[in-house]
C-alpha positions, 0 to 999 in steps of 0.5 A: 090384321091377325092380332086384331082378328084374335083380340075379341077371341082373347077378350072372350076367353079371359072374361069374368063372365065366361069364368062365372058361367063355367063355374056354374056349369061345373057346380051344377055338374058336381051336384048332379054327379053327387045325386045321380052317381050310384056306381053299379048298384041296385038297378043302375047300369054301367056307371050311370050318372057318373058325370065326373068322367064324362064330357059334361064335366070334363069339357067345362073344366078344360074351358075353365083352364083356358079361361084362367090361362088367358086371364093370367096372360092378359093381366100380366101382359098389361103390366098390372102386377109387380113384385110379390103381388106378381109372384103370388098372382102367377102362383095362384093361377098356375096352382089352379091350372095344375089342379084342373089338369090333374082332375082332367087327366084322372078323369080321362086315364085313371082307372080302378080294376080287380082280378083274382089269381090262382097261386102260380098262374100268371095273367095279364087280365083284369076287370076295369070298373070304370067302363065295366070291361075286361082289360089287359096289362102290358105285363103279367102278374103272378101271385107266387106265395101267400101266408097268414099271420095270426095273433097270439091265441087265447087259451085255457090251460089246466094243471094237475099236480102229482097227486092228480089234483086240478089247478086252474084253469088259467087264461093265457095267451101264446108266447106269455109265460104264467106262474102257477100259484102255490107251486114251483112251476112256470109254464110258457105256451108257445103254439097251439095247433087248432087242427091237431088240438095239441099245445107246444110249451116250455116249463120250469119247476124245481130248477129243471127246464124242458122246452118243446113239450107237446101236450094233447087234450089228455095232457103232457107230464113234466118234471115235478109230477105236473100234468099240463092240459090244454082245456079250451081255446079261442078261434085264431084271429088273422093279424095280417095277410101277406103275398109275394107278387112277380111282375114281368113284361114291361120292356123285359123288366121283372120284379118280385115285391111283398104285398100286405094290407095297407102296404101296396106294390107298384109296377108299370105305373099301377098301384096293386093292393091286396083285397081278399083271399080264400080257398076255392072248392078244390082247396086252392088258394085264390088271392084277390088284388085291386089295382089303381092308376092315378096319373093326374095325382102329382099335378093335383097335389103340386097345384094344391101346394102351389095354390096354398103357398101363393095364397099365404104369400098374397095374405102376407103381402096384403098385411104388409102393405096395409100396415104401411098405409097410414089411414089410406085404402088397403091394397089387397091381393083380391081387391083390385083387377079388372076381372076379379079373376082371383075370386073366381079362382077361389071358387074354382078351387073349392069346386074342384076340391069338392068334386075330387072329394065327392068322387073319392067318397062316392062309394055305396048307396043309401036307401032313404025312401021306399024302394022295390027291386025286381028282375036281376039286380047287381050290387057292386057297392055297399047298399044300406037301408036307412031307418024310415025306409023299406026295401022290398024285393019281389018274387023271382028277383035274382040279386047278384052281389060282388065279391070285389074290394075296391075300397080296400076295406078288407070286406067284399063290396057286395053287401046290404045293411038294413037299419029300416025295414026289409021285405023279401017276398019270394014264393015257392015257385019263384024264390028270391035268390041272393048269389055271387056276381063273380062265381069265384068270389064270395060276397059280404053279407046281409046285415040286419041291425035292430031292424024289422025284417021278414024273409020268405022263400029266399036262397042265400048262397056264396057269401062270407056270412049269409045273414048277420042279425043283431037283435031287432024283429027278424022272421025267416021262413022257408029260406035256404042258406047254402054254400056260404062261409057261414049260414048266419051269425046272430046276436040276441033273441030276435031271430026266428027260423021256420022251415028253413034249410041250412046246409053245406056252410062252414058254420050253419049258425053262429050265435051269442048273447042269446040265441034263435028260435028254430022250428021244423028246419034242416041243419045238415051237411055243414062242417059245424052245425050250431056254434053257441059262441058266448054270452047268456043263453036263450036259444031254442031249437026243436022239431028239426033235423040236425046232422052235420059233418064234424060237429052238430053243436059247439059250445064256446068256453065263454058261453054261460047260458042254457041251450035247448036242443030237445025234441030234434033228430040227429041221425045218430048220437049228437056230436056235441063239443062243449068247451066250458070247464067243469062247474061252468053255468049253463047246460045243453039239453038234447033229451028227448031225441027224435027217433026219426027225422020229422016230416016236412022240415026245411025249405026244400 
């Protein structure tokens, strides 16, 4: 009696119509999830549209697992498959079950989190980006050490012979020996200390060798009467970050692991990746970690492997049986069977793989039509304004940008890229403010590439670089760039600053292959005010106050053009460091110098 009552239910659960209906529902959910999912960018709230982790998507996926299992059971019980055909049939359906089970498990239990750690301070806390809540691990994480390894630095080294004649300069790298032409001298730069501006080197001349000689910018004498002088140097480039992580608390287990970029650590079923590092205002080291858990990954990939092998086995069987036929109908793994379940299974594989790929790549948002922001806007994924679109930001808007690096790209997630048009419409009473979502974590930058942008009455603070402008037509008016790693970095001559305040940054403005036009602005309180890095000249700054902590204007050794700094107030003698060698093309002009700070400069 019970079997008869269950038979209609079993027929329904194993029917092709149910499989097709569920596939259509999942397909619609996949398309809707791809279109609606914006993460937490712009004006969206708490993962709006994230259907892949919701019952709308997971329940049909579970029902489809049930449908595949019932379908396989009924066909095998009826004895419809034998031999290799039965093996491939079982493998295909088992692979599908594992694929779908992996996705469902990840949909329910996978997560991505971030946390920032001070060295020596253990913590179990982390922020779960799946539900936007603070969580705790059943163990503690402690960053016990952090180090930076740099690429060999590029240097210019000059040589003077015993008569004081200059030889060189020579372009070299740390650790690479060079032989001075025309004389018996070989020099090997070992290490250059950029803070002390001292070069440690080895040298050999006339059969005599010296090691560990230290030369500052006045040079150091070596055998043979030569003088070795470090002339210029490039900024050091970080090759790798590394941290030591101590885990403690899972059933008493502890462990210390080395963590580097692209070399994660594993503990308690969680993968830890190094995402960022910076110094806080007090000079303490902060290390950002991204953590992920994907418990369904083994099921998904083992299912994909099993499905692929079974599919190849089915193709092999089909060709073998077809070859044995003498003009008869082919016997194909997908050609017979009352339910057509194999065809539905193939659709399911494609659908689930598509859903997996979409979820993995749905990071960041492209603005392709005109859009307006106002109120409070949170940016935790990169936003790009494409050509043909205009992003307008109304007066009084506060844009909070994330410093997390969920994609482990090496750059914070919070950033705006502009390829179309950008309009920031602040007012003196209600400026637009771009700031940190997390007060301890700097965001990325506003990157404007060959675009049309107008920024009025804005405050840009707490970024790695506030503005990043490559050519285009960009007007910045009554805007403050403060408290950033760098205020703005620029390429070309398309940027114009009028009555702006650029203060309390590591570098105020860095530019190359041209230069900005700046009038009636205040560039003060930065460690370095202006850094003309390299390339052709063209920068013009006038009617402004330039008064910084270490250097007012730094000229890189590859800068070739002029820099016009005439008609500005410096608060005394201009602090200018020109690292170009004697006879280099291009000049820095400062005279005439204003004796008083001009009135009405800056955005303040």
